[in-house]
C-alpha positions in Angstrom: -0.3 0.2 0.2 1.1 3.3 -0.5 -0.3 6.3 1.1 0.6 10.0 1.0 4.4 9.4 -0.1 4.5 6.6 2.7 5.1 2.7 1.5 3.2 0.3 4.1 3.0 -3.1 3.4 0.7 -5.4 5.1 1.3 -8.9 5.3 0.3 -12.1 7.3 2.9 -13.7 6.1 6.1 -11.6 6.5 7.5 -8.0 7.0 9.6 -5.3 6.2 12.9 -4.4 8.0 16.2 -2.7 8.0 19.1 -5.3 7.5 23.0 -3.4 8.4 24.6 -3.4 5.0 22.1 -4.8 3.0 19.0 -2.3 2.7 15.4 -3.8 4.3 14.8 -7.2 3.7 11.7 -9.7 3.8 11.1 -11.8 7.2 8.9 -14.7 7.9 6.1 -13.4 10.6 5.8 -16.9 11.9 6.8 -20.4 10.6 6.1 -21.0 7.0 5.8 -24.4 5.7 7.8 -25.4 2.5 6.3 -24.1 -0.8 4.2 -21.2 1.0 3.1 -18.7 -1.8 5.0 -15.8 0.3 4.6 -12.9 -2.7 2.1 -12.5 -5.6 2.6 -9.5 -7.6 2.3 -7.4 -10.3 4.9 -5.4 -11.3 5.4 -1.4 -11.1 6.8 -1.8 -14.9 8.1 -4.0 -17.8 9.2 -4.6 -20.8 9.2 -8.0 -23.3 12.9 -8.6 -24.9 13.8 -5.2 -27.6 13.2 -8.4 -30.1 9.7 -8.9 -28.9 8.9 -5.5 -28.7 10.0 -4.5 -32.5 7.7 -7.4 -34.0 4.9 -6.7 -31.5 4.9 -10.3 -30.4 4.7 -10.0 -26.7 1.4 -8.1 -24.8 3.0 -4.4 -24.5 0.2 -4.6 -21.2 1.5 -7.7 -19.4 4.3 -9.3 -21.4 2.3 -12.7 -21.7 4.3 -14.5 -24.8 2.3 -14.8 -28.1 -0.1 -12.1 -27.1 -2.8 -14.4 -26.1 -3.9 -12.5 -23.1 -6.5 -10.1 -24.4 -4.9 -7.4 -24.0 -5.2 -3.9 -26.1 -2.4 -3.5 -27.7 -2.1 0.0 -27.5 0.9 0.4 -25.5 -0.4 3.1 -22.8 2.5 3.4 -21.9 5.1 4.8 -24.6 3.1 5.9 -27.4 5.6 7.4 -29.3 8.2 6.0 -31.9 11.0 3.9 -30.2 12.9 2.5 -33.0 16.1 4.9 -32.7 16.1 3.5 -29.0 14.8 -0.4 -29.9 17.8 -0.1 -32.9 20.9 0.9 -30.0 19.4 -1.8 -27.3 19.6 -4.4 -29.8 23.2 -3.4 -30.8 23.9 -2.8 -27.6 22.5 -6.0 -26.2 20.6 -3.4 -23.9 17.2 -4.2 -22.3 16.8 -1.6 -19.5 16.9 2.1 -21.6 13.4 0.2 -22.5 12.1 0.5 -19.0 13.0 4.1 -18.6 11.6 5.3 -21.5 8.3 3.9 -20.0 8.9 5.5 -16.5 9.8 8.6 -18.9 7.1 8.8 -20.7 4.4 8.5 -17.4 7.1 11.7 -16.1 6.2 13.4 -19.0 2.7 12.5 -18.9 2.9 13.7 -15.1 4.3 17.1 -15.4 1.7 17.5 -18.2 -1.8 16.6 -16.8 -0.4 17.4 -13.6 -3.2 19.3 -13.1 -5.9 16.9 -14.8 -5.1 13.2 -14.2 -4.4 12.1 -10.3 -0.7 11.3 -9.5 1.0 7.9 -10.8 2.5 6.5 -8.1 5.0 4.2 -10.2 7.5 7.4 -10.1 7.3 7.8 -6.7 7.1 4.0 -5.4 10.9 3.9 -7.2 12.0 5.9 -5.0 11.4 3.5 -2.3 14.1 1.1 -4.0 17.4 0.9 -3.1 20.2 2.4 -5.4 23.9 1.6 -6.7 26.3 4.6 -7.4 26.7 5.1 -11.6 29.1 8.1 -11.3 31.7 5.9 -12.9 28.9 5.1 -15.8 27.5 8.9 -16.3 29.4 9.0 -19.8 27.4 5.6 -21.2 24.4 6.8 -18.8 24.3 10.1 -21.0 24.9 8.7 -24.8 21.8 6.5 -23.5 20.0 9.5 -22.7 20.5 11.7 -26.0 19.2 7.8 -27.9 16.0 7.9 -25.8 15.7 11.8 -25.8 15.1 11.6 -29.5 11.9 9.0 -29.4 10.1 12.3 -27.5 10.3 14.3 -30.3 6.9 15.9 -31.9 3.6 16.1 -30.2 6.2 14.7 -27.0 8.7 16.9 -27.3 10.6 16.5 -24.2 13.0 19.0 -22.6 16.7 18.2 -20.9 15.0 19.7 -17.8 12.5 17.2 -18.2 14.6 14.1 -19.0 17.5 15.6 -17.0 20.9 12.9 -17.1 20.6 13.8 -13.1 17.3 11.7 -13.5 18.0 9.1 -15.9 20.7 8.4 -13.7 18.5 8.2 -10.7 16.0 6.1 -12.4 18.9 3.2 -13.9 20.2 3.2 -10.5 17.1 2.2 -9.0 16.4 -0.7 -11.8 19.8 -1.9 -12.1 20.1 -3.9 -8.7 16.4 -4.3 -8.9 15.5 -5.2 -12.1 13.6 -8.8 -12.5 14.7 -10.9 -16.0 11.0 -12.3 -16.7 11.9 -16.2 -18.2 9.2 -16.7 -19.9 8.8 -18.8 -22.3 7.4 -18.4 -25.6 4.9 -21.6 -25.7 2.9 -20.0 -28.7 5.4 -19.8 -31.6 6.8 -23.8 -30.4 2.9 -24.7 -31.0 3.2 -27.4 -28.3 6.0 -29.0 -29.5 7.4 -30.7 -26.0 10.7 -31.3 -26.8 10.9 -27.2 -28.9 9.5 -26.2 -25.4 12.4 -28.7 -22.9 15.2 -26.9 -26.0 13.5 -22.9 -25.1 14.1 -23.9 -21.4 17.9 -24.8 -21.4 18.8 -21.9 -24.3 16.7 -18.8 -21.9 19.3 -20.0 -18.5 22.0 -19.4 -21.4 20.9 -16.5 -23.1 19.2 -13.5 -22.0 15.8 -13.4 -24.1 14.0 -12.7 -21.1 11.8 -9.0 -20.6 12.4 -7.2 -17.4 10.2 -5.9 -14.5 10.5 -4.0 -11.8 8.1 -4.7 -8.3 7.5 -2.9 -5.8 7.5 -5.4 -2.8 9.6 -8.6 -4.5 12.5 -5.3 -5.4 12.9 -5.2 -1.6 13.8 -9.4 -1.3 17.2 -9.6 -0.2 20.1 -12.2 -1.9 21.8 -15.6 -0.8 23.2 -18.3 -2.7 21.4 -20.4 -0.5 17.4 -18.9 -0.7 14.6 -20.5 1.0 12.7 -18.7 -1.3 12.1 -19.4 -5.8 10.9 -17.4 -8.0 8.7 -18.2 -10.9 6.2 -16.5 -13.3 3.0 -19.3 -13.2 1.0 -17.0 -15.7 3.3 -17.1 -18.7 3.8 -13.2 -18.3 4.9 -10.2 -16.0 3.4 -11.4 -12.8 5.5 -12.8 -10.0 5.5 -15.8 -7.7 7.7 -15.7 -4.4 7.4 -19.6 -2.8 9.2 -20.8 -0.4 11.4 -24.0 -1.2 11.6 -25.1 2.2 10.5 -24.4 5.8 11.4 -21.3 7.1 11.4 -20.4 10.8 9.9 -17.4 12.5 11.7 -13.8 12.0 13.5 -15.7 9.6 14.2 -13.5 6.3 13.3 -14.2 3.1 15.9 -14.6 -0.1 15.8 -15.5 -3.2 18.6 -16.4 -5.8 19.9 -13.1 -8.0 21.9 -15.2 -10.5 22.4 -18.8 -11.3 23.2 -20.6 -7.9 25.2 -23.6 -9.6 28.2 -21.2 -10.5 31.1 -21.3 -8.5 32.0 -18.6 -5.6 34.5 -16.7 -8.0 32.1 -16.4 -10.9 28.7 -15.8 -8.7 31.3 -12.9 -7.2 31.9 -11.5 -10.2 27.7 -11.7 -11.5 26.9 -10.4 -8.2 29.0 -7.5 -8.5 26.6 -5.7 -11.2 24.5 -5.5 -8.1 26.5 -3.3 -5.8 27.8 -5.6 -2.9 29.8 -8.5 -2.0 27.5 -11.6 -0.5 28.2 -12.8 3.0 26.0 -15.5 2.9 26.3 -18.8 4.6 27.4 -20.4 1.6 29.9 -18.1 0.4 31.3 -18.0 3.7 31.7 -21.3 3.9 33.6 -21.5 -0.1 35.4 -18.9 0.8 36.6 -20.4 4.3 
């Protein structure tokens, strides 16, 4: 719940507490048996993969592959020509600029109609998410911002002050440590071929063909290389489900793995560096020792 600029989370299963050196985290209110669904949540913002945005083969509203969801495919978030940004992201193998383009569109709409429309809470909720220091990447982020600015022209003109480099860096700094990869399968494209589905499941572990999404609550859950919660997208869309994979004791922190847990300690540490922290979970301490 978001009320008067304050984030109030109400759940019978978990509560949000401050964790030294880790920001905030989710903790079990009472004992939770294995396979307990602790959260099912829709995202603040989401986007299909770049290629699926380009050919409109995934739903722009819920990211459902094959557009079998029934949503109106007119994307209410971004009503501008994204071609320059899509070309850029495809060439650089980027995807988060697409999330920022959606947030930029909402930001500009609020700027133009703040008296006529109700406040969009998305941008305010983003402020509650942790951020990382991106000062060293400011030059590259300015390049991204300039490409995005080309999309907002004509009737949707955006000035440098509307979408400043400070706004872009702040937004990116919150997306980088909090975005989830949407692990979805394009079952319609596979046309029910069971072996093709298996191949697709293996491929999605190796490549980066998924979409991206940021959540209000799920993005607060911390990492462990031996997590007690699994992430799934049961509806094959952008709604996330968090489910315990073991019995969890009352007051125990709920954790997920941000990366492939089968990797060795060195590679896990390398991949976790993008999140701005060094993992000190029990598994990492044991392997370092």
